[in-house]
BALOBA-1460 file (C-alpha; in Angstrom, 3 decimals):
// residues 412
<rec num="1" residu="m" x="60.661" y="115.823" z="124.765"/>
<rec num="2" residu="k" x="57.544" y="113.744" z="125.831"/>
<rec num="3" residu="l" x="55.424" y="111.657" z="123.398"/>
<rec num="4" residu="d" x="52.742" y="113.669" z="121.908"/>
<rec num="5" residu="i" x="49.781" y="111.351" z="122.737"/>
<rec num="6" residu="e" x="47.201" y="113.276" z="120.910"/>
<rec num="7" residu="f" x="49.265" y="112.817" z="117.627"/>
<rec num="8" residu="v" x="49.679" y="109.230" z="118.331"/>
<rec num="9" residu="r" x="46.050" y="108.465" z="118.916"/>
<rec num="10" residu="s" x="45.204" y="110.349" z="115.779"/>
<rec num="11" residu="q" x="46.897" y="107.691" z="113.726"/>
<rec num="12" residu="f" x="44.556" y="104.832" z="115.016"/>
<rec num="13" residu="p" x="41.081" y="105.111" z="113.631"/>
<rec num="14" residu="q" x="39.765" y="102.590" z="115.917"/>
<rec num="15" residu="l" x="40.297" y="104.648" z="118.927"/>
<rec num="16" residu="e" x="37.836" y="107.177" z="117.549"/>
<rec num="17" residu="d" x="35.049" y="104.666" z="117.534"/>
<rec num="18" residu="e" x="34.776" y="104.129" z="121.217"/>
<rec num="19" residu="p" x="36.275" y="107.173" z="122.831"/>
<rec num="20" residu="d" x="35.252" y="105.944" z="126.453"/>
<rec num="21" residu="f" x="36.503" y="102.338" z="126.010"/>
<rec num="22" residu="v" x="40.011" y="101.469" z="127.464"/>
<rec num="23" residu="f" x="41.639" y="98.842" z="125.172"/>
<rec num="24" residu="c" x="44.263" y="97.087" z="127.176"/>
<rec num="25" residu="s" x="44.398" y="93.684" z="125.402"/>
<rec num="26" residu="n" x="47.143" y="94.804" z="123.005"/>
<rec num="27" residu="d" x="49.328" y="91.748" z="123.616"/>
<rec num="28" residu="g" x="46.876" y="89.681" z="121.869"/>
<rec num="29" residu="g" x="46.789" y="92.011" z="118.830"/>
<rec num="30" residu="s" x="47.003" y="95.819" z="118.630"/>
<rec num="31" residu="y" x="44.990" y="98.320" z="116.732"/>
<rec num="32" residu="v" x="46.156" y="99.124" z="113.143"/>
<rec num="33" residu="a" x="47.822" y="102.248" z="112.304"/>
<rec num="34" residu="r" x="46.237" y="104.399" z="109.551"/>
<rec num="35" residu="p" x="49.040" y="104.083" z="107.005"/>
<rec num="36" residu="v" x="48.763" y="100.331" z="107.267"/>
<rec num="37" residu="i" x="44.992" y="100.587" z="106.394"/>
<rec num="38" residu="e" x="45.559" y="102.951" z="103.587"/>
<rec num="39" residu="l" x="48.216" y="100.686" z="101.878"/>
<rec num="40" residu="l" x="45.988" y="97.528" z="102.419"/>
<rec num="41" residu="d" x="43.053" y="99.373" z="100.943"/>
<rec num="42" residu="h" x="45.034" y="100.736" z="97.966"/>
<rec num="43" residu="y" x="46.397" y="97.275" z="97.175"/>
<rec num="44" residu="n" x="43.047" y="95.476" z="97.307"/>
<rec num="45" residu="q" x="41.392" y="98.239" z="95.227"/>
<rec num="46" residu="h" x="43.993" y="98.621" z="92.520"/>
<rec num="47" residu="l" x="46.826" y="95.925" z="92.650"/>
<rec num="48" residu="r" x="45.017" y="92.758" z="93.391"/>
<rec num="49" residu="v" x="46.925" y="90.881" z="90.674"/>
<rec num="50" residu="q" x="49.860" y="88.441" z="90.605"/>
<rec num="51" residu="p" x="52.924" y="90.661" z="91.245"/>
<rec num="52" residu="y" x="56.167" y="90.881" z="89.332"/>
<rec num="53" residu="n" x="54.643" y="90.634" z="85.855"/>
<rec num="54" residu="n" x="55.438" y="93.211" z="83.163"/>
<rec num="55" residu="f" x="52.175" y="95.063" z="83.180"/>
<rec num="56" residu="a" x="51.569" y="98.317" z="85.256"/>
<rec num="57" residu="s" x="49.482" y="97.064" z="88.137"/>
<rec num="58" residu="s" x="51.664" y="93.822" z="88.508"/>
<rec num="59" residu="r" x="54.731" y="95.931" z="88.520"/>
<rec num="60" residu="e" x="53.393" y="98.100" z="91.133"/>
<rec num="61" residu="a" x="52.159" y="95.272" z="93.151"/>
<rec num="62" residu="g" x="55.664" y="93.780" z="93.183"/>
<rec num="63" residu="q" x="57.279" y="97.151" z="94.109"/>
<rec num="64" residu="a" x="54.890" y="97.625" z="97.036"/>
<rec num="65" residu="m" x="55.936" y="94.245" z="98.406"/>
<rec num="66" residu="d" x="59.570" y="94.890" z="97.845"/>
<rec num="67" residu="r" x="59.324" y="98.244" z="99.552"/>
<rec num="68" residu="a" x="58.009" y="96.452" z="102.705"/>
<rec num="69" residu="a" x="60.794" y="93.839" z="102.798"/>
<rec num="70" residu="a" x="63.584" y="96.447" z="102.191"/>
<rec num="71" residu="g" x="62.038" y="98.790" z="104.855"/>
<rec num="72" residu="w" x="62.013" y="96.130" z="107.566"/>
<rec num="73" residu="s" x="65.378" y="94.728" z="106.686"/>
<rec num="74" residu="q" x="66.761" y="98.385" z="107.245"/>
<rec num="75" residu="a" x="64.704" y="98.930" z="110.518"/>
<rec num="76" residu="l" x="66.059" y="95.698" z="111.967"/>
<rec num="77" residu="n" x="69.588" y="96.228" z="110.612"/>
<rec num="78" residu="v" x="69.510" y="92.834" z="108.688"/>
<rec num="79" residu="d" x="70.147" y="91.884" z="105.032"/>
<rec num="80" residu="i" x="67.014" y="91.550" z="103.067"/>
<rec num="81" residu="s" x="67.941" y="87.960" z="102.131"/>
<rec num="82" residu="e" x="67.760" y="87.207" z="105.938"/>
<rec num="83" residu="l" x="64.125" y="88.178" z="106.258"/>
<rec num="84" residu="t" x="61.041" y="86.264" z="105.715"/>
<rec num="85" residu="i" x="57.543" y="87.662" z="105.817"/>
<rec num="86" residu="a" x="54.916" y="85.104" z="106.407"/>
<rec num="87" residu="p" x="51.535" y="84.833" z="108.250"/>
<rec num="88" residu="s" x="52.385" y="84.492" z="111.737"/>
<rec num="89" residu="t" x="55.015" y="83.787" z="114.292"/>
<rec num="90" residu="s" x="53.430" y="80.449" z="115.263"/>
<rec num="91" residu="i" x="53.637" y="79.428" z="111.627"/>
<rec num="92" residu="n" x="57.093" y="80.579" z="111.329"/>
<rec num="93" residu="s" x="58.264" y="78.773" z="114.286"/>
<rec num="94" residu="y" x="56.723" y="75.609" z="113.051"/>
<rec num="95" residu="v" x="58.309" y="75.840" z="109.687"/>
<rec num="96" residu="m" x="61.678" y="76.634" z="111.222"/>
<rec num="97" residu="a" x="61.430" y="73.487" z="113.461"/>
<rec num="98" residu="q" x="61.284" y="71.416" z="110.299"/>
<rec num="99" residu="a" x="64.284" y="73.096" z="108.964"/>
<rec num="100" residu="l" x="66.455" y="73.066" z="112.199"/>
<rec num="101" residu="g" x="65.473" y="69.694" z="113.269"/>
<rec num="102" residu="s" x="66.209" y="67.779" z="110.163"/>
<rec num="103" residu="d" x="69.784" y="67.216" z="111.294"/>
<rec num="104" residu="w" x="69.191" y="66.822" z="114.980"/>
<rec num="105" residu="e" x="69.875" y="63.455" z="116.367"/>
<rec num="106" residu="a" x="70.411" y="61.455" z="119.556"/>
<rec num="107" residu="g" x="73.129" y="63.168" z="121.733"/>
<rec num="108" residu="d" x="72.175" y="66.639" z="120.576"/>
<rec num="109" residu="e" x="70.712" y="68.949" z="123.113"/>
<rec num="110" residu="i" x="68.306" y="71.948" z="122.966"/>
<rec num="111" residu="i" x="67.294" y="74.343" z="125.759"/>
<rec num="112" residu="v" x="63.965" y="75.942" z="126.140"/>
<rec num="113" residu="t" x="62.553" y="78.117" z="128.970"/>
<rec num="114" residu="q" x="59.582" y="77.496" z="131.126"/>
<rec num="115" residu="q" x="58.670" y="81.185" z="130.624"/>
<rec num="116" residu="d" x="57.527" y="81.129" z="126.928"/>
<rec num="117" residu="h" x="54.452" y="81.217" z="124.766"/>
<rec num="118" residu="e" x="53.791" y="77.701" z="123.489"/>
<rec num="119" residu="a" x="54.875" y="78.691" z="120.008"/>
<rec num="120" residu="n" x="58.372" y="79.022" z="121.303"/>
<rec num="121" residu="h" x="58.108" y="75.819" z="123.225"/>
<rec num="122" residu="g" x="56.066" y="73.093" z="121.591"/>
<rec num="123" residu="v" x="57.521" y="72.992" z="118.103"/>
<rec num="124" residu="w" x="61.035" y="72.596" z="119.323"/>
<rec num="125" residu="r" x="60.232" y="70.142" z="121.866"/>
<rec num="126" residu="r" x="58.184" y="67.906" z="119.363"/>
<rec num="127" residu="m" x="60.946" y="67.962" z="116.929"/>
<rec num="128" residu="a" x="63.685" y="67.181" z="119.397"/>
<rec num="129" residu="e" x="61.594" y="64.227" z="120.773"/>
<rec num="130" residu="a" x="60.936" y="63.013" z="117.228"/>
<rec num="131" residu="r" x="64.817" y="63.127" z="116.404"/>
<rec num="132" residu="g" x="65.805" y="61.586" z="119.716"/>
<rec num="133" residu="a" x="67.536" y="64.890" z="120.872"/>
<rec num="134" residu="t" x="67.391" y="65.828" z="124.545"/>
<rec num="135" residu="v" x="65.365" y="68.820" z="125.739"/>
<rec num="136" residu="r" x="66.685" y="70.853" z="128.678"/>
<rec num="137" residu="e" x="64.556" y="73.395" z="130.499"/>
<rec num="138" residu="w" x="65.763" y="76.786" z="131.707"/>
<rec num="139" residu="a" x="63.580" y="77.034" z="134.840"/>
<rec num="140" residu="i" x="61.753" y="80.140" z="135.904"/>
<rec num="141" residu="d" x="61.604" y="81.354" z="139.596"/>
<rec num="142" residu="p" x="58.440" y="79.695" z="140.908"/>
<rec num="143" residu="v" x="57.265" y="82.889" z="142.692"/>
<rec num="144" residu="t" x="58.203" y="85.756" z="140.314"/>
<rec num="145" residu="g" x="58.383" y="83.985" z="136.996"/>
<rec num="146" residu="l" x="61.830" y="85.473" z="136.224"/>
<rec num="147" residu="l" x="64.739" y="83.884" z="134.597"/>
<rec num="148" residu="d" x="68.364" y="83.693" z="135.907"/>
<rec num="149" residu="p" x="70.842" y="83.706" z="133.124"/>
<rec num="150" residu="e" x="73.410" y="81.833" z="135.378"/>
<rec num="151" residu="e" x="70.997" y="78.862" z="135.603"/>
<rec num="152" residu="l" x="70.867" y="78.887" z="131.689"/>
<rec num="153" residu="f" x="74.694" y="78.919" z="131.431"/>
<rec num="154" residu="a" x="74.956" y="75.884" z="133.773"/>
<rec num="155" residu="l" x="72.804" y="73.862" z="131.276"/>
<rec num="156" residu="l" x="75.148" y="74.640" z="128.343"/>
<rec num="157" residu="g" x="77.382" y="71.895" z="126.940"/>
<rec num="158" residu="a" x="79.394" y="70.579" z="124.041"/>
<rec num="159" residu="n" x="76.144" y="69.021" z="122.628"/>
<rec num="160" residu="t" x="73.949" y="72.167" z="123.019"/>
<rec num="161" residu="r" x="72.747" y="72.956" z="119.391"/>
<rec num="162" residu="w" x="70.139" y="75.757" z="120.053"/>
<rec num="163" residu="v" x="68.941" y="77.850" z="122.823"/>
<rec num="164" residu="f" x="65.362" y="79.279" z="122.540"/>
<rec num="165" residu="f" x="63.924" y="82.135" z="124.829"/>
<rec num="166" residu="s" x="61.764" y="84.979" z="124.716"/>
<rec num="167" residu="h" x="62.894" y="88.652" z="124.641"/>
<rec num="168" residu="c" x="59.771" y="89.317" z="126.970"/>
<rec num="169" residu="s" x="57.268" y="86.950" z="128.279"/>
<rec num="170" residu="n" x="53.573" y="87.672" z="127.468"/>
<rec num="171" residu="i" x="52.500" y="87.224" z="131.015"/>
<rec num="172" residu="i" x="55.597" y="87.947" z="133.099"/>
<rec num="173" residu="g" x="56.250" y="91.206" z="131.313"/>
<rec num="174" residu="t" x="59.850" y="91.532" z="132.314"/>
<rec num="175" residu="v" x="62.390" y="92.167" z="129.436"/>
<rec num="176" residu="n" x="65.150" y="89.625" z="129.367"/>
<rec num="177" residu="p" x="68.621" y="91.105" z="128.679"/>
<rec num="178" residu="v" x="69.100" y="89.429" z="125.288"/>
<rec num="179" residu="a" x="72.372" y="90.803" z="124.192"/>
<rec num="180" residu="e" x="73.965" y="90.016" z="127.734"/>
<rec num="181" residu="i" x="72.571" y="86.381" z="127.570"/>
<rec num="182" residu="v" x="73.668" y="85.824" z="124.007"/>
<rec num="183" residu="a" x="77.227" y="86.996" z="124.803"/>
<rec num="184" residu="g" x="77.135" y="84.563" z="127.853"/>
<rec num="185" residu="i" x="76.150" y="81.752" z="125.574"/>
<rec num="186" residu="r" x="78.865" y="82.609" z="122.982"/>
<rec num="187" residu="q" x="81.500" y="82.514" z="125.664"/>
<rec num="188" residu="r" x="80.439" y="79.058" z="126.760"/>
<rec num="189" residu="s" x="79.082" y="77.135" z="123.769"/>
<rec num="190" residu="a" x="78.822" y="76.917" z="120.181"/>
<rec num="191" residu="a" x="75.009" y="76.930" z="120.476"/>
<rec num="192" residu="r" x="72.816" y="78.900" z="118.116"/>
<rec num="193" residu="v" x="70.304" y="81.400" z="119.628"/>
<rec num="194" residu="c" x="66.618" y="81.947" z="118.736"/>
<rec num="195" residu="v" x="64.612" y="84.655" z="120.403"/>
<rec num="196" residu="d" x="60.871" y="85.065" z="120.338"/>
<rec num="197" residu="a" x="60.090" y="88.889" z="120.482"/>
<rec num="198" residu="v" x="56.253" y="88.678" z="120.006"/>
<rec num="199" residu="a" x="55.600" y="90.381" z="123.386"/>
<rec num="200" residu="y" x="58.537" y="92.754" z="122.993"/>
<rec num="201" residu="a" x="58.276" y="94.194" z="119.469"/>
<rec num="202" residu="p" x="55.307" y="96.266" z="120.275"/>
<rec num="203" residu="h" x="57.422" y="98.233" z="122.552"/>
<rec num="204" residu="h" x="60.653" y="98.215" z="120.796"/>
<rec num="205" residu="l" x="62.189" y="97.261" z="117.420"/>
<rec num="206" residu="c" x="65.720" y="96.338" z="117.980"/>
<rec num="207" residu="d" x="69.095" y="96.213" z="116.000"/>
<rec num="208" residu="l" x="69.296" y="92.445" z="115.430"/>
<rec num="209" residu="k" x="73.042" y="92.568" z="114.487"/>
<rec num="210" residu="a" x="73.604" y="94.271" z="117.841"/>
<rec num="211" residu="l" x="71.825" y="91.547" z="119.627"/>
<rec num="212" residu="d" x="73.920" y="88.993" z="117.845"/>
<rec num="213" residu="v" x="71.042" y="86.458" z="117.586"/>
<rec num="214" residu="d" x="70.769" y="83.703" z="115.027"/>
<rec num="215" residu="m" x="67.007" y="83.829" z="114.712"/>
<rec num="216" residu="y" x="64.385" y="86.205" z="115.802"/>
<rec num="217" residu="l" x="60.696" y="86.204" z="115.291"/>
<rec num="218" residu="f" x="57.737" y="88.431" z="116.011"/>
<rec num="219" residu="s" x="54.221" y="89.214" z="114.848"/>
<rec num="220" residu="l" x="53.267" y="92.480" z="113.109"/>
<rec num="221" residu="y" x="49.632" y="92.259" z="113.886"/>
<rec num="222" residu="k" x="50.715" y="92.998" z="117.491"/>
<rec num="223" residu="v" x="53.039" y="95.904" z="116.206"/>
<rec num="224" residu="f" x="50.159" y="98.040" z="114.715"/>
<rec num="225" residu="g" x="50.132" y="96.193" z="111.369"/>
<rec num="226" residu="p" x="48.640" y="93.442" z="109.252"/>
<rec num="227" residu="h" x="48.387" y="89.719" z="110.296"/>
<rec num="228" residu="q" x="51.911" y="88.896" z="109.273"/>
<rec num="229" residu="g" x="54.992" y="87.454" z="111.012"/>
<rec num="230" residu="l" x="58.537" y="88.584" z="110.599"/>
<rec num="231" residu="l" x="61.290" y="85.961" z="110.789"/>
<rec num="232" residu="y" x="64.994" y="86.769" z="110.744"/>
<rec num="233" residu="v" x="67.581" y="83.940" z="110.202"/>
<rec num="234" residu="r" x="71.288" y="84.761" z="110.138"/>
<rec num="235" residu="s" x="72.552" y="84.103" z="106.557"/>
<rec num="236" residu="e" x="75.254" y="81.791" z="107.722"/>
<rec num="237" residu="v" x="72.620" y="79.639" z="109.480"/>
<rec num="238" residu="a" x="70.142" y="79.814" z="106.805"/>
<rec num="239" residu="e" x="72.458" y="78.528" z="104.171"/>
<rec num="240" residu="r" x="72.944" y="75.222" z="106.101"/>
<rec num="241" residu="l" x="69.283" y="74.479" z="106.626"/>
<rec num="242" residu="t" x="67.025" y="72.535" z="104.435"/>
<rec num="243" residu="a" x="64.676" y="74.977" z="102.406"/>
<rec num="244" residu="q" x="61.010" y="74.445" z="103.347"/>
<rec num="245" residu="c" x="59.548" y="75.733" z="99.954"/>
<rec num="246" residu="h" x="58.737" y="74.108" z="96.714"/>
<rec num="247" residu="f" x="61.679" y="72.412" z="95.147"/>
<rec num="248" residu="f" x="61.658" y="74.874" z="92.121"/>
<rec num="249" residu="n" x="61.991" y="77.880" z="94.427"/>
<rec num="250" residu="v" x="65.223" y="76.590" z="96.131"/>
<rec num="251" residu="g" x="67.842" y="79.331" z="95.500"/>
<rec num="252" residu="d" x="65.545" y="82.195" z="96.216"/>
<rec num="253" residu="v" x="66.427" y="82.703" z="99.778"/>
<rec num="254" residu="r" x="63.370" y="84.948" z="100.458"/>
<rec num="255" residu="k" x="61.113" y="81.973" z="99.763"/>
<rec num="256" residu="h" x="63.176" y="79.271" z="101.545"/>
<rec num="257" residu="f" x="61.209" y="79.431" z="104.780"/>
<rec num="258" residu="n" x="57.721" y="80.366" z="103.478"/>
<rec num="259" residu="p" x="56.208" y="77.069" z="101.941"/>
<rec num="260" residu="a" x="52.858" y="78.633" z="101.284"/>
<rec num="261" residu="g" x="54.004" y="81.731" z="99.334"/>
<rec num="262" residu="p" x="53.507" y="85.358" z="100.433"/>
<rec num="263" residu="q" x="50.031" y="86.984" z="101.031"/>
<rec num="264" residu="h" x="50.712" y="89.906" z="98.652"/>
<rec num="265" residu="a" x="48.450" y="92.644" z="100.012"/>
<rec num="266" residu="q" x="49.262" y="91.931" z="103.553"/>
<rec num="267" residu="v" x="53.078" y="91.993" z="102.969"/>
<rec num="268" residu="a" x="52.760" y="95.217" z="100.949"/>
<rec num="269" residu="a" x="50.745" y="96.683" z="103.940"/>
<rec num="270" residu="c" x="53.647" y="95.802" z="106.269"/>
<rec num="271" residu="a" x="55.441" y="98.933" z="105.136"/>
<rec num="272" residu="g" x="52.647" y="100.992" z="106.758"/>
<rec num="273" residu="v" x="53.852" y="100.284" z="110.213"/>
<rec num="274" residu="l" x="57.286" y="101.896" z="109.247"/>
<rec num="275" residu="d" x="55.382" y="104.784" z="107.600"/>
<rec num="276" residu="y" x="53.648" y="105.358" z="110.905"/>
<rec num="277" residu="f" x="56.917" y="105.281" z="112.849"/>
<rec num="278" residu="d" x="58.501" y="107.566" z="110.393"/>
<rec num="279" residu="a" x="55.634" y="110.145" z="110.844"/>
<rec num="280" residu="l" x="56.095" y="109.793" z="114.599"/>
<rec num="281" residu="y" x="59.804" y="110.328" z="114.256"/>
<rec num="282" residu="r" x="59.317" y="113.561" z="112.242"/>
<rec num="283" residu="h" x="56.575" y="114.822" z="114.523"/>
<rec num="284" residu="h" x="58.972" y="114.477" z="117.483"/>
<rec num="285" residu="d" x="61.740" y="116.558" z="115.755"/>
<rec num="286" residu="g" x="63.898" y="113.418" z="114.793"/>
<rec num="287" residu="a" x="67.129" y="114.400" z="113.046"/>
<rec num="288" residu="p" x="66.822" y="114.092" z="109.362"/>
<rec num="289" residu="g" x="69.042" y="111.574" z="107.450"/>
<rec num="290" residu="a" x="69.150" y="109.044" z="110.260"/>
<rec num="291" residu="s" x="69.051" y="105.451" z="109.422"/>
<rec num="292" residu="a" x="65.920" y="103.360" z="109.742"/>
<rec num="293" residu="n" x="67.299" y="101.549" z="112.837"/>
<rec num="294" residu="d" x="68.487" y="104.875" z="114.468"/>
<rec num="295" residu="r" x="65.031" y="106.133" z="114.120"/>
<rec num="296" residu="m" x="63.612" y="103.191" z="115.866"/>
<rec num="297" residu="q" x="66.050" y="103.640" z="118.814"/>
<rec num="298" residu="y" x="65.102" y="107.404" z="119.091"/>
<rec num="299" residu="l" x="61.485" y="106.410" z="119.244"/>
<rec num="300" residu="h" x="62.276" y="103.770" z="121.802"/>
<rec num="301" residu="t" x="63.311" y="106.394" z="124.371"/>
<rec num="302" residu="l" x="60.060" y="108.316" z="124.001"/>
<rec num="303" residu="i" x="57.804" y="105.330" z="123.996"/>
<rec num="304" residu="g" x="59.715" y="103.557" z="126.781"/>
<rec num="305" residu="e" x="59.225" y="106.663" z="129.034"/>
<rec num="306" residu="h" x="55.489" y="106.920" z="128.275"/>
<rec num="307" residu="e" x="54.857" y="103.154" z="128.663"/>
<rec num="308" residu="a" x="56.767" y="103.226" z="132.103"/>
<rec num="309" residu="n" x="54.452" y="106.050" z="133.388"/>
<rec num="310" residu="l" x="51.473" y="103.884" z="132.252"/>
<rec num="311" residu="a" x="52.646" y="100.659" z="133.826"/>
<rec num="312" residu="g" x="54.037" y="102.156" z="137.194"/>
<rec num="313" residu="p" x="50.832" y="103.158" z="138.860"/>
<rec num="314" residu="i" x="49.031" y="99.813" z="137.764"/>
<rec num="315" residu="l" x="52.035" y="97.789" z="139.220"/>
<rec num="316" residu="d" x="51.971" y="99.848" z="142.473"/>
<rec num="317" residu="y" x="48.279" y="99.217" z="142.872"/>
<rec num="318" residu="l" x="48.477" y="95.565" z="142.246"/>
<rec num="319" residu="q" x="51.580" y="95.003" z="144.342"/>
<rec num="320" residu="d" x="49.827" y="96.747" z="147.307"/>
<rec num="321" residu="s" x="46.547" y="94.833" z="146.965"/>
<rec num="322" residu="p" x="46.024" y="91.709" z="149.205"/>
<rec num="323" residu="q" x="43.373" y="90.556" z="146.667"/>
<rec num="324" residu="v" x="45.758" y="89.643" z="143.978"/>
<rec num="325" residu="r" x="49.000" y="87.889" z="143.150"/>
<rec num="326" residu="l" x="51.114" y="90.081" z="140.732"/>
<rec num="327" residu="l" x="53.331" y="88.320" z="138.292"/>
<rec num="328" residu="g" x="56.815" y="89.403" z="137.323"/>
<rec num="329" residu="k" x="58.656" y="92.513" z="138.521"/>
<rec num="330" residu="t" x="56.695" y="94.881" z="140.677"/>
<rec num="331" residu="d" x="58.193" y="98.204" z="139.384"/>
<rec num="332" residu="v" x="59.624" y="99.857" z="136.208"/>
<rec num="333" residu="r" x="62.728" y="101.426" z="137.984"/>
<rec num="334" residu="d" x="65.259" y="99.209" z="135.967"/>
<rec num="335" residu="g" x="63.714" y="99.886" z="132.633"/>
<rec num="336" residu="d" x="63.148" y="96.180" z="131.903"/>
<rec num="337" residu="r" x="59.509" y="95.994" z="132.649"/>
<rec num="338" residu="a" x="56.917" y="96.104" z="129.797"/>
<rec num="339" residu="a" x="53.400" y="97.424" z="130.177"/>
<rec num="340" residu="t" x="52.145" y="93.824" z="130.037"/>
<rec num="341" residu="i" x="50.715" y="93.080" z="133.507"/>
<rec num="342" residu="a" x="49.154" y="89.768" z="134.569"/>
<rec num="343" residu="f" x="47.767" y="88.997" z="138.028"/>
<rec num="344" residu="q" x="46.038" y="86.177" z="139.760"/>
<rec num="345" residu="p" x="42.979" y="87.069" z="141.723"/>
<rec num="346" residu="l" x="43.042" y="85.444" z="145.075"/>
<rec num="347" residu="t" x="39.397" y="85.670" z="146.171"/>
<rec num="348" residu="q" x="37.628" y="85.550" z="142.873"/>
<rec num="349" residu="s" x="38.207" y="83.603" z="139.682"/>
<rec num="350" residu="s" x="40.095" y="85.307" z="136.754"/>
<rec num="351" residu="s" x="36.952" y="84.897" z="134.634"/>
<rec num="352" residu="a" x="34.780" y="86.723" z="136.971"/>
<rec num="353" residu="v" x="37.238" y="89.627" z="137.498"/>
<rec num="354" residu="a" x="37.844" y="90.019" z="133.631"/>
<rec num="355" residu="t" x="34.191" y="89.805" z="132.924"/>
<rec num="356" residu="a" x="33.498" y="92.596" z="135.550"/>
<rec num="357" residu="l" x="36.208" y="94.855" z="134.273"/>
<rec num="358" residu="q" x="34.868" y="94.377" z="130.838"/>
<rec num="359" residu="g" x="31.416" y="95.574" z="132.026"/>
<rec num="360" residu="l" x="33.092" y="98.792" z="133.181"/>
<rec num="361" residu="g" x="34.572" y="99.505" z="129.881"/>
<rec num="362" residu="i" x="38.035" y="97.850" z="130.256"/>
<rec num="363" residu="g" x="39.157" y="95.817" z="127.202"/>
<rec num="364" residu="t" x="41.016" y="93.083" z="129.193"/>
<rec num="365" residu="e" x="41.263" y="89.340" z="128.925"/>
<rec num="366" residu="h" x="41.824" y="86.251" z="131.113"/>
<rec num="367" residu="g" x="43.270" y="82.886" z="130.425"/>
<rec num="368" residu="h" x="46.683" y="81.268" z="130.056"/>
<rec num="369" residu="f" x="47.624" y="83.158" z="126.866"/>
<rec num="370" residu="y" x="49.390" y="80.091" z="125.573"/>
<rec num="371" residu="a" x="51.826" y="80.453" z="128.297"/>
<rec num="372" residu="y" x="50.487" y="77.261" z="129.680"/>
<rec num="373" residu="r" x="53.768" y="75.698" z="131.002"/>
<rec num="374" residu="a" x="54.576" y="79.081" z="132.601"/>
<rec num="375" residu="l" x="51.601" y="79.150" z="134.723"/>
<rec num="376" residu="e" x="51.896" y="75.422" z="135.707"/>
<rec num="377" residu="n" x="55.488" y="76.307" z="136.872"/>
<rec num="378" residu="l" x="54.094" y="79.239" z="138.869"/>
<rec num="379" residu="g" x="51.622" y="76.994" z="140.658"/>
<rec num="380" residu="i" x="48.716" y="78.492" z="138.724"/>
<rec num="381" residu="e" x="46.044" y="76.246" z="137.162"/>
<rec num="382" residu="p" x="46.187" y="77.005" z="133.393"/>
<rec num="383" residu="g" x="42.489" y="76.517" z="132.909"/>
<rec num="384" residu="a" x="41.681" y="79.040" z="135.585"/>
<rec num="385" residu="g" x="44.328" y="81.470" z="134.185"/>
<rec num="386" residu="v" x="45.214" y="84.969" z="135.034"/>
<rec num="387" residu="v" x="43.860" y="88.469" z="134.161"/>
<rec num="388" residu="r" x="46.102" y="90.367" z="131.792"/>
<rec num="389" residu="l" x="46.302" y="94.149" z="131.152"/>
<rec num="390" residu="s" x="48.504" y="94.994" z="128.309"/>
<rec num="391" residu="l" x="49.144" y="98.483" z="127.404"/>
<rec num="392" residu="v" x="51.014" y="100.210" z="124.474"/>
<rec num="393" residu="h" x="52.053" y="103.735" z="123.564"/>
<rec num="394" residu="y" x="48.618" y="104.903" z="122.359"/>
<rec num="395" residu="n" x="47.275" y="104.189" z="125.789"/>
<rec num="396" residu="t" x="46.956" y="107.304" z="128.038"/>
<rec num="397" residu="a" x="47.233" y="108.367" z="131.710"/>
<rec num="398" residu="a" x="43.436" y="108.734" z="131.644"/>
<rec num="399" residu="d" x="43.138" y="105.172" z="130.495"/>
<rec num="400" residu="v" x="45.351" y="104.187" z="133.639"/>
<rec num="401" residu="q" x="43.193" y="106.132" z="136.027"/>
<rec num="402" residu="t" x="40.046" y="104.444" z="134.589"/>
<rec num="403" residu="i" x="41.670" y="100.962" z="135.014"/>
<rec num="404" residu="l" x="42.599" y="101.784" z="138.664"/>
<rec num="405" residu="v" x="38.969" y="102.860" z="139.549"/>
<rec num="406" residu="a" x="37.692" y="99.737" z="137.852"/>
<rec num="407" residu="l" x="40.112" y="97.554" z="139.642"/>
<rec num="408" residu="d" x="39.114" y="99.146" z="142.978"/>
<rec num="409" residu="t" x="35.462" y="98.508" z="142.353"/>
<rec num="410" residu="v" x="35.923" y="94.884" z="141.091"/>
<rec num="411" residu="l" x="38.390" y="93.674" z="143.573"/>
<rec num="412" residu="a" x="36.690" y="95.243" z="146.514"/>
């Protein structure tokens, strides 16, 4: 079975506004699915009260928030007590740096990669430096931007406390084999593992128990939802950390790592993403009675095949072009290449190319995309940046052809 792209696109009202526009800046924030919009609208119109009080609208408001939390815990195969919903991944990682770093000290070591978005770099580095701990870097290949797990394993030692890396880079686009990397870390070290999945979650929602990670973060506003971030912290790790909430909320584990408190309507609307995926699952003849996580894995096969068909022709074109340097893997044959494609123009500036593409109806961007250190280590001036085309499953084969024609015009 193939993904029914007409059904998919019918679930995103913004696609109807500009039918001839090709939106390919999804990695910065996706369009919002219709069920999310409906839930957010209902909450703001009818339930805009403090939740969890004993009157009708307040009870319903609390139930709507609880539904979202329960749904996401099931979709990710984690306990609801291990899940925090807060405004963004950058905020979540900042809060967790305070929680993790409170007992780091001289002699402790953490490992970060050169591949990551700064949100999975800076906060850990700053905390380690403030506490006197040592920061070790898992280096990228300076040509491809890829990571070699063996180089990580060589950095592990008795003093390694945490390893931080991305499920998928937001400019390299290659999917790191998280389960295999985590298994390798477990064999060699007692270090805990945190994975930033901001650039991967729009393409696949994983079984976090199967990945065996200790912490996992991603942003729902890049997964067709409201501006919220999801944070998973393994319970046995969380119970040893200093809570970051008001002192009187200590003991309520769902508040431990959300010092500002929840944004009620936005949290409730998070359930709409799962409502959309459920509708997609039913439309594609998914078996009834499957668990929420099994439904996600079923959809991954459909979405993955569709997105590979989108990315393949663009990668082929850019790889063959003498006008650009393509970052990351050059093909989708191994099934580990997301449809997030960045390139450095060699005869024009990234700004000029992006602007010209935008003038031809291509919704692309240029810049360093907060992967500042990655570009530096690739020998690219971050201020000049790269051009990025990031597609998801509501993009079409026709979009790809429009992109290719525009690239041919602009690069020539």
